[in-house]
Backbone as ProteinMPNN parsed JSONL, in Angstrom:
{"seq_chain_A": "MGDRVRLSKYFPPDFDPSLIPRYNRPRDQRIRIMLPITVQCSSCAEVLHRGTNFNNAKKEIAQDINYLGINIYRFSFKCSSCSSQIVYRTDPEKADYALEDGA", "coords_chain_A": {"N_chain_A": [[8.136, 122.894, -121.84], [5.885, 121.298, -122.143], [6.894, 118.761, -122.425], [7.465, 117.78, -119.921], [5.169, 116.991, -118.558], [3.435, 114.148, -118.909], [0.737, 112.745, -120.465], [0.036, 110.308, -121.441], [0.702, 106.86, -120.873], [3.042, 104.182, -121.121], [2.154, 100.951, -122.062], [3.121, 97.655, -122.115], [2.913, 95.193, -124.804], [2.226, 92.662, -123.835], [0.843, 93.089, -121.511], [-1.454, 92.401, -118.936], [-4.235, 93.436, -117.355], [-5.861, 91.997, -115.606], [-4.255, 90.467, -114.012], [-3.322, 92.01, -111.965], [-3.259, 92.322, -108.491], [-6.173, 92.731, -106.501], [-7.523, 94.281, -103.678], [-10.108, 93.574, -101.805], [-11.267, 94.389, -99.184], [-13.483, 94.626, -96.408], [-14.563, 97.82, -95.497], [-15.193, 100.592, -93.311], [-17.73, 102.826, -94.123], [-16.967, 106.04, -94.746], [-18.398, 109.081, -94.091], [-19.361, 112.518, -94.375], [-21.369, 114.266, -92.437], [-23.942, 116.337, -90.971], [-24.608, 116.73, -87.48], [-27.529, 115.199, -86.322], [-28.843, 115.625, -83.944], [-28.585, 117.346, -80.794], [-25.901, 116.647, -78.717], [-24.238, 115.658, -75.676], [-21.003, 115.145, -74.629], [-19.968, 112.368, -72.74], [-17.585, 112.101, -71.387], [-16.104, 114.518, -71.303], [-17.982, 116.495, -71.051], [-18.57, 118.28, -73.085], [-20.68, 120.135, -75.187], [-22.117, 119.238, -78.153], [-23.534, 120.688, -80.764], [-26.573, 120.503, -82.68], [-26.327, 120.23, -86.195], [-23.623, 120.572, -86.498], [-20.78, 119.809, -88.399], [-19.357, 116.612, -88.913], [-17.003, 113.96, -89.438], [-18.236, 110.905, -90.031], [-18.374, 107.403, -89.306], [-20.074, 105.006, -91.04], [-22.074, 102.226, -90.519], [-23.849, 99.286, -91.376], [-26.132, 97.726, -89.288], [-27.212, 95.007, -89.226], [-28.281, 92.646, -91.712], [-30.664, 91.28, -91.291], [-31.939, 92.668, -89.303], [-34.294, 94.976, -89.319], [-36.778, 97.54, -89.828], [-39.88, 97.353, -90.976], [-38.803, 96.882, -93.507], [-36.873, 98.858, -93.691], [-33.532, 99.61, -93.41], [-31.311, 99.621, -90.581], [-28.896, 101.828, -89.434], [-25.651, 102.422, -88.023], [-23.855, 105.086, -86.666], [-20.718, 106.546, -86.011], [-18.537, 108.822, -84.369], [-15.881, 111.071, -83.373], [-15.398, 113.009, -80.428], [-14.908, 116.51, -80.546], [-13.269, 117.805, -78.722], [-12.144, 116.015, -76.777], [-11.661, 113.633, -78.074], [-13.023, 111.235, -77.605], [-15.114, 108.436, -78.43], [-18.326, 108.68, -79.894], [-21.429, 107.19, -80.355], [-24.268, 106.65, -82.347], [-27.469, 105.544, -83.584], [-29.822, 104.907, -86.256], [-33.337, 105.144, -85.786], [-35.928, 103.974, -87.08], [-38.509, 103.323, -86.299], [-39.429, 105.246, -84.509], [-38.86, 107.411, -85.999], [-36.44, 108.832, -85.575], [-33.269, 109.337, -83.916], [-31.186, 107.18, -81.974], [-29.167, 107.325, -79.167], [-26.248, 105.487, -78.446], [-23.68, 105.12, -77.238], [-21.262, 106.942, -75.366], [-22.442, 109.452, -75.056]], "CA_chain_A": [[7.287, 122.673, -120.694], [4.946, 120.229, -122.426], [7.552, 117.466, -122.32], [7.557, 117.316, -118.538], [3.912, 116.382, -118.151], [3.028, 113.138, -119.877], [-0.623, 112.31, -120.24], [-0.097, 108.91, -121.831], [1.671, 105.965, -120.267], [3.359, 103.043, -121.967], [1.766, 99.624, -121.629], [3.713, 96.664, -123.027], [1.889, 94.416, -125.511], [1.812, 91.477, -123.087], [0.277, 93.522, -120.243], [-2.786, 91.888, -118.642], [-4.682, 94.097, -116.123], [-6.537, 91.067, -114.702], [-3.258, 89.859, -113.132], [-3.01, 92.922, -110.877], [-4.068, 91.919, -107.325], [-7.129, 93.69, -105.965], [-7.815, 94.036, -102.28], [-11.507, 93.899, -101.515], [-11.532, 94.184, -97.772], [-14.596, 95.474, -95.963], [-14.171, 99.059, -94.836], [-16.274, 101.446, -92.861], [-18.044, 103.891, -95.064], [-16.741, 107.335, -94.108], [-19.21, 110.14, -94.674], [-19.344, 113.782, -93.633], [-22.739, 114.748, -92.289], [-24.208, 117.18, -89.811], [-25.24, 116.039, -86.364], [-28.984, 115.379, -86.366], [-29.337, 115.954, -82.61], [-27.594, 117.928, -79.899], [-25.421, 115.645, -77.772], [-23.224, 116.091, -74.722], [-20.009, 114.105, -74.437], [-20.028, 111.875, -71.366], [-16.281, 112.147, -70.723], [-15.616, 115.884, -71.073], [-19.167, 117.349, -70.915], [-18.645, 119.225, -74.201], [-21.962, 120.07, -75.885], [-21.982, 119.267, -79.606], [-24.857, 121.14, -81.176], [-27.172, 120.01, -83.917], [-25.881, 120.956, -87.373], [-22.163, 120.611, -86.558], [-20.259, 118.818, -89.337], [-18.413, 115.633, -88.416], [-16.73, 112.792, -90.264], [-18.844, 109.768, -89.366], [-18.236, 106.067, -89.868], [-21.428, 104.472, -91.19], [-22.122, 100.768, -90.619], [-25.177, 98.684, -91.316], [-26.112, 96.866, -88.106], [-27.353, 93.639, -89.723], [-29.232, 92.56, -92.811], [-31.949, 90.758, -90.849], [-32.562, 93.601, -88.369], [-34.837, 96.15, -89.986], [-38.126, 97.913, -89.417], [-40.733, 97.483, -92.166], [-37.942, 96.892, -94.682], [-35.924, 99.968, -93.628], [-32.307, 99.194, -92.73], [-30.876, 100.415, -89.436], [-27.475, 102.143, -89.562], [-24.95, 102.928, -86.839], [-22.894, 106.131, -86.981], [-19.796, 106.835, -84.909], [-17.607, 109.924, -84.603], [-15.1, 111.408, -82.195], [-15.642, 114.317, -79.837], [-13.932, 117.479, -81.063], [-12.353, 118.298, -77.691], [-11.408, 114.975, -76.042], [-11.471, 112.506, -78.993], [-13.71, 109.999, -77.225], [-16.029, 108.03, -79.484], [-19.759, 108.807, -79.65], [-22.112, 106.299, -81.29], [-25.725, 106.712, -82.395], [-28.024, 104.75, -84.673], [-31.13, 105.333, -86.723], [-34.482, 104.489, -85.16], [-37.023, 104.272, -87.997], [-39.809, 103.134, -85.664], [-39.809, 106.535, -83.93], [-38.402, 108.438, -86.952], [-35.484, 109.621, -84.805], [-31.98, 108.705, -83.688], [-31.021, 106.69, -80.611], [-27.774, 107.34, -78.737], [-25.831, 104.194, -77.927], [-22.508, 105.143, -76.393], [-20.425, 108.132, -75.338], [-23.173, 110.708, -74.867]], "C_chain_A": [[6.346, 121.492, -120.928], [5.562, 118.85, -122.313], [7.53, 116.916, -120.905], [6.297, 116.581, -118.085], [3.482, 115.411, -119.24], [1.632, 112.675, -119.532], [-0.822, 110.847, -120.609], [1.015, 108.092, -121.185], [1.863, 104.771, -121.192], [2.896, 101.753, -121.316], [2.362, 98.622, -122.605], [2.632, 95.804, -123.672], [1.397, 93.198, -124.721], [1.208, 91.833, -121.726], [-1.148, 92.999, -120.092], [-3.269, 92.504, -117.33], [-5.39, 93.153, -115.153], [-5.563, 90.39, -113.744], [-2.859, 90.76, -111.97], [-3.868, 92.536, -109.672], [-4.949, 93.057, -106.836], [-7.434, 93.301, -104.532], [-9.225, 94.512, -101.984], [-11.794, 93.585, -100.057], [-12.68, 95.093, -97.344], [-14.084, 96.672, -95.177], [-15.406, 99.76, -94.309], [-16.506, 102.512, -93.918], [-17.91, 105.212, -94.318], [-17.552, 108.392, -94.844], [-19.116, 111.369, -93.799], [-20.762, 114.317, -93.609], [-22.84, 115.64, -91.057], [-24.847, 116.338, -88.713], [-26.743, 116.266, -86.415], [-29.579, 115.814, -85.035], [-28.224, 116.613, -81.815], [-27.206, 116.88, -78.863], [-24.394, 116.275, -76.845], [-22.293, 114.917, -74.467], [-20.005, 113.677, -72.972], [-18.682, 111.963, -70.653], [-15.804, 113.565, -70.431], [-16.739, 116.905, -70.912], [-19.239, 118.456, -71.963], [-19.984, 119.04, -74.912], [-21.702, 120.232, -77.375], [-23.368, 119.526, -80.176], [-25.284, 120.527, -82.499], [-26.697, 120.877, -85.084], [-24.373, 121.085, -87.474], [-21.685, 119.505, -87.487], [-19.236, 117.912, -88.669], [-18.186, 114.579, -89.477], [-17.225, 111.575, -89.499], [-18.46, 108.481, -90.069], [-19.624, 105.443, -89.873], [-21.341, 102.96, -91.365], [-23.577, 100.327, -90.608], [-25.16, 97.664, -90.189], [-26.201, 95.396, -88.509], [-28.387, 93.632, -90.835], [-30.614, 92.135, -92.324], [-32.644, 91.668, -89.839], [-33.015, 94.835, -89.147], [-36.244, 96.404, -89.464], [-38.931, 98.212, -90.673], [-39.898, 97.605, -93.44], [-36.929, 98.02, -94.721], [-34.709, 99.512, -92.831], [-31.96, 100.153, -91.6], [-29.372, 100.589, -89.532], [-26.934, 102.679, -88.25], [-23.896, 103.926, -87.309], [-21.999, 106.354, -85.769], [-18.858, 107.961, -85.327], [-16.89, 110.216, -83.306], [-15.429, 112.824, -81.736], [-14.541, 115.274, -80.288], [-12.946, 117.944, -80.005], [-11.544, 117.193, -77.014], [-11.155, 113.715, -76.858], [-12.048, 111.188, -78.488], [-14.798, 109.71, -78.259], [-17.481, 108.132, -79.022], [-20.481, 108.031, -80.742], [-23.615, 106.524, -81.188], [-26.2, 105.916, -83.593], [-29.38, 105.31, -85.08], [-32.211, 104.524, -86.015], [-35.708, 104.77, -86.026], [-38.408, 104.087, -87.385], [-40.333, 104.446, -85.083], [-39.436, 107.709, -84.829], [-37.423, 109.398, -86.281], [-34.163, 108.866, -84.751], [-31.891, 108.288, -82.234], [-29.528, 106.691, -80.284], [-27.431, 106.012, -78.116], [-24.686, 104.316, -76.929], [-21.815, 106.507, -76.478], [-21.131, 109.452, -75.124], [-24.271, 110.545, -73.838]], "O_chain_A": [[6.043, 120.757, -119.987], [4.846, 117.866, -122.126], [7.572, 115.7, -120.715], [6.381, 115.637, -117.298], [3.198, 115.818, -120.367], [1.382, 112.251, -118.403], [-1.762, 110.214, -120.129], [2.126, 108.581, -120.979], [0.965, 104.401, -121.948], [3.208, 101.49, -120.154], [2.131, 98.729, -123.809], [1.532, 95.7, -123.129], [0.267, 92.751, -124.921], [1.076, 90.958, -120.87], [-1.96, 93.134, -121.007], [-2.762, 92.131, -116.272], [-5.51, 93.482, -113.973], [-5.995, 89.793, -112.758], [-2.132, 90.324, -111.077], [-5.088, 92.429, -109.805], [-4.515, 94.207, -106.768], [-7.586, 92.12, -104.218], [-9.49, 95.712, -101.922], [-12.49, 92.618, -99.746], [-12.827, 96.201, -97.859], [-13.251, 96.523, -94.283], [-16.517, 99.55, -94.796], [-15.563, 103.025, -94.521], [-18.651, 105.474, -93.371], [-17.415, 108.574, -96.054], [-18.824, 111.268, -92.607], [-21.291, 114.764, -94.627], [-21.938, 115.683, -90.221], [-25.539, 115.358, -88.989], [-27.19, 117.407, -86.537], [-30.7, 116.32, -84.997], [-27.047, 116.45, -82.136], [-28.069, 116.295, -78.209], [-23.767, 117.282, -77.174], [-22.743, 113.821, -74.13], [-20.036, 114.517, -72.072], [-18.641, 111.905, -69.424], [-15.159, 113.794, -69.407], [-16.462, 118.078, -70.66], [-19.904, 119.469, -71.745], [-20.378, 117.912, -75.207], [-21.138, 121.236, -77.811], [-24.26, 118.683, -80.081], [-24.465, 120.097, -83.311], [-26.666, 122.103, -84.982], [-23.876, 121.654, -88.446], [-22.145, 118.368, -87.372], [-18.356, 118.382, -87.948], [-19.054, 114.325, -90.313], [-16.694, 111.248, -88.438], [-18.246, 108.465, -91.281], [-20.276, 105.361, -88.832], [-20.631, 102.467, -92.242], [-24.419, 100.911, -89.926], [-24.264, 96.821, -90.136], [-25.32, 94.614, -88.15], [-29.259, 94.499, -90.894], [-31.626, 92.572, -92.873], [-33.822, 91.464, -89.544], [-32.19, 95.639, -89.579], [-36.817, 95.582, -88.749], [-38.688, 99.21, -91.351], [-40.257, 98.355, -94.348], [-36.188, 98.137, -95.697], [-34.849, 99.073, -91.69], [-32.275, 101.342, -91.657], [-28.644, 99.61, -89.695], [-27.652, 103.303, -87.469], [-23.137, 103.647, -88.237], [-22.471, 106.35, -84.633], [-18.44, 108.045, -86.482], [-17.243, 109.676, -82.258], [-15.699, 113.712, -82.544], [-13.379, 114.885, -80.397], [-11.874, 118.438, -80.355], [-10.372, 117.403, -76.702], [-10.487, 112.803, -76.369], [-11.598, 110.123, -78.91], [-15.334, 110.626, -78.884], [-17.824, 107.726, -77.911], [-20.179, 108.194, -81.924], [-24.171, 106.583, -80.091], [-25.428, 105.644, -84.512], [-30.0, 106.081, -84.348], [-32.009, 103.354, -85.688], [-36.455, 105.706, -85.743], [-39.383, 104.637, -87.897], [-41.529, 104.729, -85.153], [-39.664, 108.866, -84.473], [-37.554, 110.616, -86.398], [-33.971, 107.878, -85.459], [-32.447, 108.95, -81.357], [-28.722, 106.129, -81.026], [-28.217, 105.459, -77.346], [-24.719, 103.678, -75.877], [-21.792, 107.138, -77.534], [-20.471, 110.486, -75.02], [-24.992, 111.499, -73.549]]}, "name": "protein", "num_of_chains": 1, "seq": "MGDRVRLSKYFPPDFDPSLIPRYNRPRDQRIRIMLPITVQCSSCAEVLHRGTNFNNAKKEIAQDINYLGINIYRFSFKCSSCSSQIVYRTDPEKADYALEDGA"}
């Protein structure tokens, strides 16, 4: 049984890991957080309550747009019933969240 699972791999003596191509493309940061506010979907009128877990895409709006040195982030997720996109962002001036689209 121990022969089937190999923990070590063979690397030839002339192997150079720096020659392996790396793809550094910008991606959305996917995070799983709870909804901070209760929202109602504008397309299907489904109410999504505060504390419901969703997979959100987190983006920084811009480096030069901030409030007292605090960055502003935009979060987007899909409605659980109709799959339309809902977007909200942080509002550090009011210490709250501002809905942008879909709710």
